[in-house]
C-alpha positions, 0 to 999 in steps of 0.5 A: 926255323927251317919249316918257318922259312918254308911254311907260314904258321898257319899252315903247320897249325892246319897241317898238325891239326889235320895229322892228329885228326887222322891219327885219333879219328879211327873208330876204336872206341864205343860210340855212346849212341849204340844200345847194348844189353850187356857188356863183359870182358873175356879171355879165351885160353886156346892155341888160336888168334887172340888167345889169352888176350882180354876183349871187351865184348858188346852183346845184344839179344845174346848176340856178341855185336861188338869186340875190342881189344881192352889194352889198346882199344882196338875194335875187332872184325867178326872174324877176329872175335867169332870164338867168344861167347856170350853168357847164354852161349857160354851156358850152351856150351856146358850143356853140349859137352859130352862128360864121357869124352871131355874134362870140364871144369867150371867156376860161377861168378858168385854175384852175377851167376854166370861162368866166370870160368870154363875149361874143357879138353878131350879125355885120352882115348884108351883103345886096348894097350894104346892110349890116344891123347889130343893135344892143343885142343882145350879151351877156356873162357875167363869171363868178368865184370858183367855189366847190364846196360839196358 
């Protein structure tokens, strides 16, 4: 009632539409015009930012070009997703791990033959009677929902 005295109905409607457009107009969704080779969902287990959060990764020529948080569809900057890995990078990581110094666990996706789970952690270092255990250095990647686009 007070608003209707201050503004006419057209102004209220215009303000509401403008406010709604500003709130919903953020670049949080995927542009359907963009081309990707495939998408995957991935969660990193680590002591890092976005550890434990599922992201949807958009991959072009084996490079992650975009990432969004699945729970709220928020687009991330490169700095926020740079430690996540494409399928090719997961295989590279497996090849590079020195089995004499790291514990390694891998689970392959049964239908698409990519690593659906990759875990590695430095093994304890034994020097005589001294055992050095590096804590909080383990990293894991859980990957699911591979979808080939092109």
